[in-house]
C-alpha positions, 0 to 999 in steps of 0.5 A: 500500500503506497500510504505506508511509505513516508517518502512521497508524502514527507516530500509533499509535506515539506514542499507544502510548508516551504510554499506556505512559508515563503510565498504566502506570508509576504502577500499577506503582510503586503496587504493594505487596509482600506480604512487606516486608523487615525491617531486621536489626540491625548488630550481629554475633551472639555465637558461642559456641565448642563445648566437646566433646571431640575424642578 
């Protein structure tokens, strides 16, 4: 039975992982997001108290 001979399957496994680790990661890392997040200011916004009468 050919499934018991590990030589061809091990070579296919190594070649497949070689493809995954050399070709695919640069393509994924080169992906650009359409909406880059903008940096927010570090200052706290000023809040004005409500001057509504509560009676």
